[in-house]
C-alpha positions in Angstrom: -11.4 -4.6 -11.3 -10.3 -7.2 -8.8 -12.5 -10.0 -7.8 -12.3 -12.9 -5.4 -14.6 -15.8 -6.0 -15.2 -18.4 -3.3 -11.7 -18.0 -2.0 -10.5 -20.4 0.7 -7.2 -19.5 2.3 -5.5 -21.4 5.1 -2.1 -21.5 6.8 -1.7 -25.0 8.0 -4.8 -25.9 10.1 -5.8 -22.2 10.5 -8.5 -21.2 8.0 -8.3 -17.5 7.3 -11.1 -17.3 4.6 -13.7 -19.8 3.7 -15.8 -19.1 0.5 -14.9 -15.4 0.5 -16.2 -13.5 -2.5 -15.5 -9.8 -3.0 -15.2 -7.3 -5.8 -13.2 -4.1 -6.0 -14.1 -1.9 -8.9 -11.7 0.7 -10.3 -11.8 3.6 -9.8 -12.9 3.0 -6.2 -11.8 3.5 -2.6 -12.1 0.7 -0.1 -11.2 0.4 3.5 -10.6 -3.0 5.0 -11.5 -3.0 8.7 -11.4 -5.8 11.3 -9.6 -7.1 14.3 -5.9 -8.1 14.2 -5.5 -11.6 12.7 -8.8 -11.5 10.7 -7.0 -11.7 7.3 -6.8 -8.1 6.1 -3.1 -8.4 5.1 -3.7 -11.8 3.6 -6.5 -10.3 1.5 -4.1 -7.7 0.1 -1.5 -10.3 -0.6 -4.1 -12.4 -2.5 -5.1 -9.3 -4.6 -1.5 -8.5 -5.4 -0.8 -12.1 -6.4 1.7 -12.7 -3.6 -0.4 -15.5 -2.2 -2.4 -18.3 -3.9 -5.7 -19.4 -2.5 -6.2 -23.0 -1.4 -9.4 -22.9 -3.6 -11.4 -20.4 -5.5 -9.9 -17.8 -7.7 -8.6 -14.2 -7.7 -9.3 -12.3 -10.9 -7.2 -9.3 -11.7 -6.5 -7.2 -14.9 -3.7 -8.8 -16.9 -0.4 -7.0 -16.5 -1.9 -4.2 -14.5 0.8 -2.7 -12.2 0.0 -2.7 -8.5 1.7 -0.4 -6.0 1.9 -2.0 -2.5 2.9 -0.3 0.8 3.4 -3.2 3.2 3.0 -3.0 7.0 6.8 -3.2 7.2 8.7 -0.4 5.5 10.8 -2.8 3.4 13.3 -0.1 2.6 16.6 -1.5 1.3 19.2 -0.7 4.0 22.1 -0.5 1.6 20.4 2.2 -0.5 19.7 5.8 0.4 16.2 7.0 0.9 16.3 8.7 -2.4 17.5 5.5 -4.2 14.7 3.5 -2.4 12.0 5.8 -3.8 13.7 5.9 -7.2 13.3 2.1 -7.4 9.6 2.6 -8.1 10.4 4.5 -11.3 12.1 2.1 -13.7 12.4 2.9 -17.3 13.2 6.6 -16.8 16.7 8.0 -17.3 18.6 8.1 -14.0 18.6 11.9 -13.6 14.8 12.1 -14.2 14.2 9.2 -11.9 16.2 10.8 -9.1 14.5 14.2 -9.7 11.0 12.6 -9.4 12.1 10.7 -6.3 13.2 14.0 -4.7 9.8 15.5 -5.5 8.1 12.6 -3.8 10.3 12.9 -0.7 9.3 16.6 -0.6 5.6 15.7 -0.8 5.9 13.4 2.2 7.9 15.9 4.2 11.3 14.4 3.8 13.1 17.2 2.0 16.8 16.9 2.8 16.6 13.2 3.8 17.3 11.8 0.4 21.0 10.9 1.1 20.3 9.3 4.4 20.2 5.6 4.8 17.0 4.0 6.3 18.7 3.0 9.6 19.2 6.7 10.4 15.5 7.5 10.1 12.8 7.5 12.7 9.9 5.0 12.4 7.6 7.7 11.1 10.1 8.9 8.5 10.6 5.3 7.3 6.8 5.0 6.9 6.6 8.2 4.8 9.5 7.1 2.6 7.8 3.7 2.0 4.6 5.6 1.2 6.4 7.9 -1.2 7.8 4.9 -3.0 4.4 3.3 -3.4 2.8 6.6 -4.6 5.7 7.3 -7.0 4.8 4.2 -9.0 1.6 5.9 -10.2 0.0 2.5 -10.6 -3.7 2.1 -11.4 -4.1 0.1 -8.1 -2.7 1.1 -4.7 -2.7 -1.4 -1.8 -1.9 0.2 1.6 -1.4 -2.0 4.6 -1.6 0.2 7.7 0.5 2.9 6.0 0.0 5.5 8.7 1.1 3.7 11.8 4.1 5.3 13.6 3.0 8.7 12.3 2.0 11.5 14.6 -1.5 13.1 14.2 -0.3 15.8 11.9 1.7 13.6 9.6 -1.1 11.0 9.6 -3.6 13.6 8.4 -1.2 15.0 5.8 -0.4 11.5 4.4 -4.1 10.5 4.3 -4.9 13.7 2.4 -2.0 13.0 0.0 -3.2 9.4 -0.6 -6.7 10.6 -1.4 -5.4 13.3 -3.8 -3.2 10.8 -5.7 -5.9 8.1 -6.0 -8.9 10.1 -7.3 -9.1 8.0 -10.5 -7.5 4.8 -9.2 -8.3 1.8 -7.1 -7.3 2.3 -3.5 -7.6 -0.5 -1.0 -6.5 0.6 2.5 -6.1 -1.6 5.6 -6.6 0.4 8.8 -7.6 0.1 12.4 -8.7 3.7 12.5 -12.2 4.2 11.3 -11.5 7.9 10.7 -9.2 6.8 7.8 -12.2 5.1 6.2 -14.4 8.2 5.9 -15.8 8.6 2.4 -14.6 5.1 1.4 -16.6 1.9 0.9 -16.0 -0.2 4.0 -15.3 -4.0 3.9 -15.4 -5.6 7.4 -13.5 -8.8 7.9 -13.6 -11.1 10.9 
């Protein structure tokens, strides 16, 4: 369970939230919808503990791992795609970690791209690699910030289906501008 209580968030003189209170129960599926600039990404960053509110509080389970797929791919350019995905699997022997990363690359349609470096991938391929890395963590909470942008219709549908399969018993919070992505989810409108 993640909860925001009377959260105020501002960047300089721009107030993003004023007295925002929300609760996200696990397991659960939530879609954050709203216009650009309304605070959807900021809300994810608050939940993940990457931002601190100006006032109010954010409650989260102690030591609960959170997987986060940011708007930017954030793939390390000096590592192969396989190594980027394997970063989400610490604590496993190297061979097992790489084998699991290969399986995740296959699940997102990137079989054969493991030895490539991010600079050689298309935008859609980078998005799928970033999504594979987040899903590979197998964390109880998954935060996705517009994870399907730059994907064609077919890849978009495949990745949305994969996300729902992998989060049946978890907390999923998805930022999207596409209301079709929110079907079957609890919708939180911002802005």
